[in-house]
C-alpha positions as CSV (number, residue, x, y, z in Angstrom):
1,M,-54.7,-10.3,4.4
2,E,-52.8,-7.7,6.2
3,R,-49.1,-8.2,7.0
4,E,-47.6,-6.9,10.2
5,M,-44.7,-4.6,9.4
6,S,-42.1,-3.9,12.0
7,I,-40.0,-0.8,12.0
8,P,-36.2,-1.5,12.2
9,E,-34.7,-0.5,15.5
10,Y,-32.3,1.8,13.9
11,R,-35.1,3.9,12.4
12,V,-37.0,5.2,15.4
13,R,-40.2,7.3,14.9
14,L,-41.3,9.4,17.8
15,P,-43.8,12.2,17.7
16,D,-42.2,15.6,17.1
17,I,-43.1,16.8,20.5
18,E,-41.2,13.9,22.1
19,I,-38.1,14.6,20.1
20,A,-38.4,18.3,21.0
21,R,-38.5,17.3,24.7
22,L,-35.5,15.0,24.2
23,L,-33.6,17.9,22.7
24,G,-34.8,20.2,25.5
25,I,-36.4,22.8,23.1
26,S,-39.9,23.9,22.3
27,I,-41.9,22.4,19.6
28,T,-41.8,25.7,17.7
29,D,-38.0,25.6,17.8
30,Y,-38.0,21.9,16.8
31,V,-40.2,22.6,13.7
32,N,-37.6,25.2,12.6
33,L,-34.7,23.0,13.3
34,S,-32.8,21.5,10.2
35,H,-31.8,18.1,11.2
36,R,-31.5,14.4,10.1
37,P,-33.9,11.8,11.6
38,L,-33.3,10.2,14.9
39,E,-31.2,7.1,14.5
40,A,-29.6,4.3,16.5
41,F,-26.0,3.3,16.6
42,T,-25.7,-0.4,17.2
43,D,-23.0,-2.9,18.0
44,T,-22.1,-6.0,15.9
45,Q,-24.8,-8.0,17.7
46,G,-27.5,-5.4,16.8
47,N,-27.8,-4.0,20.4
48,V,-28.4,-0.3,20.5
49,I,-25.6,1.6,22.1
50,E,-26.9,5.1,21.6
51,F,-29.4,7.2,19.6
52,Y,-28.3,10.3,17.8
53,I,-29.6,13.2,15.7
54,H,-27.4,15.2,13.3
55,V,-28.1,18.9,13.3
56,S,-27.2,21.2,10.5
57,S,-24.8,24.0,11.4
58,N,-26.9,26.4,9.1
59,N,-29.5,26.7,11.9
60,D,-30.0,29.9,13.8
61,P,-27.1,30.3,16.3
62,R,-29.6,31.1,19.1
63,L,-31.3,27.7,18.5
64,L,-28.0,25.8,18.2
65,S,-26.9,27.3,21.6
66,K,-29.8,25.5,23.2
67,L,-28.7,22.1,22.1
68,N,-26.2,19.8,23.7
69,L,-24.1,19.4,20.5
70,D,-20.8,17.6,20.2
71,K,-18.1,18.9,17.9
72,S,-19.7,17.1,14.9
73,N,-23.1,18.6,15.5
74,F,-24.6,15.5,16.8
75,V,-26.9,15.3,19.8
76,R,-26.6,11.8,21.5
77,F,-29.0,10.0,23.8
78,K,-28.8,6.9,26.0
79,P,-31.2,4.2,24.8
80,E,-33.3,4.4,27.9
81,E,-33.8,8.2,27.3
82,V,-35.4,7.4,24.0
83,Y,-37.3,4.3,25.1
84,S,-38.9,6.3,27.9
85,R,-40.6,8.5,25.4
86,Y,-42.7,5.6,24.1
87,V,-46.1,5.3,25.8
């Protein structure tokens, strides 16, 4: 008997091409990007406030300049931006 396994909301899996599109870079650049997984920031009730990806500062400066990084090397997304990538 198979059990249905749900993926927690805070661990979102999108295809690499969709994450590259979210970041505004090519799939080739994305494959070369050193980063943490896409994760969700939630409030105390479990509602998603935003999604984020942490990008290593050791990446090629040319690649980093293409990203909308904050001062802590995070790229942040509104929930609807990420949800719209699901088919």
